[in-house]
N, C-alpha and C positions, 0 to 999 in steps of 0.2 A: 860734667863741669868740675867735679871734685878733682879728677885726674888733670884737667886743664890747669887748674890752680896749683896743684902739686907740681906739675911740670914747669910752672912759672916760678917755682921755689917760694910760693906763698906759705906763710905759717897759718894753716887752717885747721879747724876742728869741725868734723861732721857731727851734728847733734840733732837728735829727733825728739828729745824730751822737752819738758817745759823749761824755758829760760828763766833764771832767777837772777836778782842782783848779785848774789854771792858768786854765781857761776861767772858772770861778767867780770867781777873784780878778781876772782881767783885765777882766771885765765887771761887777764889783761886784754879783753876783747875790745877792739876799737871800730869794728864794722861787722854788721850782721847781714847775711844774704839769706832771705827766705825764699825757698822754692819748693813747692808742694809740702810746705810745713802746715800741718793741720791744727795747730794751736794758735789761738789769738794772742798776740804779743801785747802785754799789759802796759798801761801808761807809765808805771814805775820803771819799766825797761826802756821805753821810748825816751823818757826824760834823762836817763843815764847816757844815752847815745843820740842826742838830737841830730837829725839829718844824716845818721850813720846806720840806718836800718833800711834796707831796700828789699822790695818784693818783686819777684818775677811772676807775672800773672798772664795767663793765656787768653786775654781778651783785650779789645781795643777800648780802654777806659775813656769815658766813664760808663760805657755799656758793659753789662754783664758782670758786675761786681759780685763777689761771693762764689757760690758753688756752681760747678758744671758750666763754665762760661761758654765753651764751644757750642754745646748743644743749644743753650739759650740764644746764641747769636743766630742760629738757624731757625729756631722756633719763632723768634720775634723779628727776624729780618733786620737785625742791627749790624753795624759794621763789625767785621771779623778782623782780628789781629792780635798783637801781643804788646804788653806794656811792662816797662821796668819803672817802678815808682817808689817814692819814699813811703815808709809806713808811718801812719799817724794813728790817732785813737779810734778812727773809724775802720770799716772793713773795705779795703781797696779804694779808699778815698784820698790817699796822700798825693802830694804833688808828683807830676809825671816827669821822669828823667828822659826816657827814650820810649818811643812806640813806633810800631810799623803795622800797616794794614796787610792782610793776607787775602788773596782771592782763592776760591776753591772751585773746582769743576764739579758741580752738584750731580752731574750724571755719571761721573767716574769715581769720585772720591767717596769713601765710606766715612762713617762716624769715627771709626778707628783710625783710618789714615789721616783724617783731618786733625785728630787729637795728636797724632805722631808728628804731623807737619807743623802744628803750632808749637809743640815742645822743641822741635828741632830749630825752628825760627827764633824762639826766645833764647835758646842756648847760643846760637850764632850771634845774636844781637849782643848778648852779655859778653861773650868772648871778644868780639870785635871792639867793644867799648870798655873793656875791663880797666885799663889804666886810667881812663877818664873817670870812671865810676869810683875807683879806689881813691883817687886823688881829689875827688869833689870838684872836678872841672866841668861838670854839666850843670847848667842853670835850670833848677826845677821850675816847672810851669804848673800853675793851678789847673785843676780839672775844670772844663767848661761844661755847663749845664748839669742837670741832676742825673742823667743816665738811667741805668736800671740796676736792680739788685735781686739776687735769688738765694734762698736757703736751700740746703741739700734736700730737705723733705718735699720741696715743691716739685721735684722731678718724680716723686712717687706717683703722681697723676698719669705719668707716661711710661712707667716701668714695664707694663705688659706689652708695649709696642716698640721699646728700644731694643734694637739689635745692632750692635756695633759693626756688624759685617754689611749692613744695609748701606746703599749709597745715600747721600744726603737727600737726593730727590725722592727716593722711596720712603725714607724716614718722614719727610715733609708731607708726602701723600698720606701716610698713616696718621699723621697729626690732623690733617684736614678731614679725613674720614672719621676719626675719633670725635672731632668737634661736631660734625654733622650728626653722628649717632647720638651724642650727648646733648644735642640742641644748643650748643654753645655758639 
């Protein structure tokens, strides 16, 4: 996506550190795109750029907010997809700009290929809609219902059975067997 924006002659800064008000002011930032950014953007930053901070999240919000959204969509049988949304003070709770569901072939696709497919889809969706996103031409929609949320540490319960080379079907069978063994 960085190269896509560079090729569009956008003036962009790739930044992985914590965003501060000084950074925004010093660099004359007027839009933030968060994609695989692991730091929570604080309200002081959100207030500086209202409706100008968007996140690319590989889940079909409001389902699977937070960490490891692909895996949780399989574990909990929630809708799979990708969402571009505004960032607010919650985690993945902002208004939805664009989203699209994704179907997976559970017998053929692996956890790894599902992750790759989700990232490819969110990038395509972003590029296809870049001008509208940049110019604020998409009407944000409130998220409907409460959805689901997961912390990274919640996946620790499954770490011994997660093999990203497994098909989704095999992974779900492992989950089912683990649940039977643990009496869940």
